[in-house]
C-alpha positions as CSV (number, residue, x, y, z in Angstrom):
1,M,33.9,156.1,196.9
2,I,37.5,157.4,197.2
3,V,40.3,155.0,198.0
4,S,43.5,156.3,199.6
5,E,46.1,154.9,202.0
6,P,48.9,156.0,204.3
7,P,52.4,156.8,202.8
8,G,54.7,153.8,202.4
9,A,51.9,151.3,201.6
10,S,52.0,149.7,198.2
11,G,48.4,148.6,197.9
12,Q,45.3,148.4,200.1
13,T,42.5,145.9,200.0
14,Y,38.9,147.2,200.1
15,D,36.0,144.8,200.7
16,L,33.0,146.1,198.8
17,A,30.6,143.6,200.1
18,W,27.0,143.9,198.8
19,S,24.8,144.9,201.7
20,D,21.9,147.2,202.3
21,R,24.3,150.1,201.6
22,W,24.4,149.1,197.9
23,I,21.5,148.7,195.6
24,H,21.9,145.5,193.7
25,G,23.0,146.4,190.2
26,A,24.0,150.0,191.0
27,E,27.0,151.5,189.4
28,L,29.7,152.5,191.8
29,S,32.6,154.9,191.0
30,V,35.8,154.1,192.9
31,T,38.7,156.6,192.8
32,A,42.2,155.7,194.0
33,V,44.1,158.6,195.6
34,P,47.7,157.7,196.0
35,P,49.9,158.9,198.9
36,A,51.9,162.1,198.3
37,G,54.7,161.6,195.8
38,S,53.2,158.4,194.3
39,T,50.9,157.8,191.3
40,F,48.1,155.3,190.7
41,D,49.4,152.2,188.9
42,H,46.5,149.7,188.6
43,W,43.7,147.8,190.3
44,S,43.8,144.0,191.0
45,G,41.2,141.7,192.4
46,D,37.6,141.6,191.3
47,V,38.0,144.3,188.6
48,P,36.3,144.0,185.2
49,A,38.7,142.8,182.5
50,G,40.3,145.6,180.5
51,H,39.6,148.2,183.3
52,E,42.6,147.5,185.5
53,T,44.1,150.9,184.9
54,D,40.9,152.9,185.0
55,N,40.8,155.6,187.6
56,P,38.1,156.2,188.6
57,L,36.9,152.6,188.2
58,M,33.3,151.9,187.5
59,L,31.8,148.8,189.1
60,T,28.4,147.2,188.8
61,M,27.5,146.1,192.3
62,D,25.9,142.8,191.4
63,R,28.0,140.8,193.9
64,N,30.6,141.1,196.6
65,R,33.8,142.6,195.3
66,E,37.3,142.9,196.7
67,I,39.7,145.2,194.9
68,V,43.3,146.4,195.6
69,A,44.7,149.7,194.4
70,H,48.4,149.7,193.6
71,W,50.7,152.7,193.6
72,Q,53.9,153.5,191.8
73,S,56.4,155.2,194.0
74,P,59.0,157.6,192.5
75,P,62.4,156.1,192.2
76,E,64.9,156.7,194.9
77,L,67.7,158.8,193.2
78,A,71.2,159.6,194.3
79,A,74.0,161.5,192.6
80,H,77.6,160.8,193.3
81,I,80.7,162.9,192.5
82,D,83.5,160.4,191.9
83,E,86.3,162.7,190.8
84,V,87.3,166.3,190.4
85,S,90.9,166.6,189.5
86,P,93.4,168.0,189.7
87,D,92.8,170.3,192.7
88,P,94.3,172.8,192.7
89,Q,94.5,173.6,189.0
90,I,96.0,176.4,187.1
91,E,93.5,178.6,185.2
92,G,93.1,177.7,181.5
93,N,94.0,174.0,182.1
94,P,91.4,171.3,182.1
95,V,89.7,170.0,185.2
96,H,88.3,166.4,184.9
97,F,84.8,165.8,186.4
98,A,83.3,162.3,186.8
99,G,80.0,161.5,188.5
100,R,77.2,158.9,188.4
101,G,73.6,158.5,189.3
102,E,71.7,155.6,190.9
103,A,68.0,155.0,190.7
104,S,65.9,152.3,192.3
105,G,63.9,149.9,190.3
106,G,66.2,149.9,187.3
107,Q,65.3,153.4,186.2
108,P,67.8,154.8,183.7
109,I,69.6,158.0,184.4
110,A,68.3,160.4,181.7
111,A,70.2,163.6,182.5
112,Y,73.1,165.1,184.5
113,E,73.3,168.7,185.7
114,W,76.7,170.0,187.0
115,R,76.9,173.4,188.6
116,Y,79.6,175.5,190.1
117,A,78.9,178.2,192.6
118,V,81.0,181.3,193.4
119,D,79.8,183.7,196.1
120,G,76.4,182.0,196.2
121,V,75.7,182.4,192.5
122,A,75.4,179.0,190.6
123,Q,76.1,178.4,187.0
124,Q,75.5,175.2,185.0
125,F,78.6,174.0,183.2
126,G,78.1,170.3,182.4
127,D,75.5,167.8,181.4
128,Q,77.5,164.5,181.0
129,P,78.6,162.0,183.6
130,E,82.2,162.6,182.7
131,F,83.9,165.5,180.9
132,H,86.7,168.1,181.0
133,Y,86.2,171.8,181.6
134,W,88.7,174.6,180.8
135,D,86.9,177.9,181.4
136,F,87.6,178.5,185.1
137,S,89.2,181.8,186.1
138,A,91.3,182.0,189.3
139,G,89.1,181.5,192.3
140,E,87.3,179.0,194.5
141,Y,84.3,177.1,193.2
142,D,81.8,174.9,195.0
143,I,80.9,171.9,192.8
144,L,77.4,170.4,192.7
145,L,75.7,167.6,190.8
146,R,72.2,166.2,190.4
147,V,70.7,163.5,188.2
148,Q,67.3,163.0,186.5
149,S,65.6,159.6,186.2
150,G,63.8,158.4,183.1
151,D,60.5,159.6,184.6
152,G,61.7,163.2,184.9
153,T,62.3,163.1,188.7
154,W,65.5,165.0,189.8
155,S,67.7,163.9,192.7
156,P,68.7,166.3,195.5
157,W,71.8,168.3,194.8
158,V,75.0,166.7,196.1
159,E,78.2,168.7,196.9
160,W,81.7,167.5,196.1
161,D,83.4,166.5,199.3
162,G,86.5,168.5,198.4
163,N,84.7,171.8,198.0
164,P,85.9,174.4,197.2
165,L,87.8,173.6,193.9
166,T,90.7,176.0,193.8
167,I,91.9,177.5,190.5
168,T,95.1,179.5,190.7
169,S,96.5,182.2,188.4
170,G,98.8,181.0,185.6
171,G,101.4,183.6,186.2
């Protein structure tokens, strides 16, 4: 038997009543298939002790059973660019970058990835929530940020509202 459910649901109850479909004492394998983007977390209900996280779950059909499969949804992640300053800046002088990440469920932010793009070509230049960067040449740069949660999931890229960052010649 395979257990699945529609996206957005957190658990589904399945009544495995003993009837003429089951042979009394038969072993039944139940597999939980979570919705796209989620992972199986555990079973609850009439589950043999110590087997709450087994998937597939083996059940002896010696009585009516009701079990619930529970899913773990990925955290909702968002990156925010709080500051890029000064703009414009003279090449060779530092630009200050500050950003933050937010994850649902108390997930920690494990990594930051800052990129700048010139003529459609992106280059990573930072991996901290806040830092200074000196190596810009004169030109215009689109600034982007994404964050990674503790479980390895990356947020979508967010663009700085002030794009493009303008770096002027020093002379």
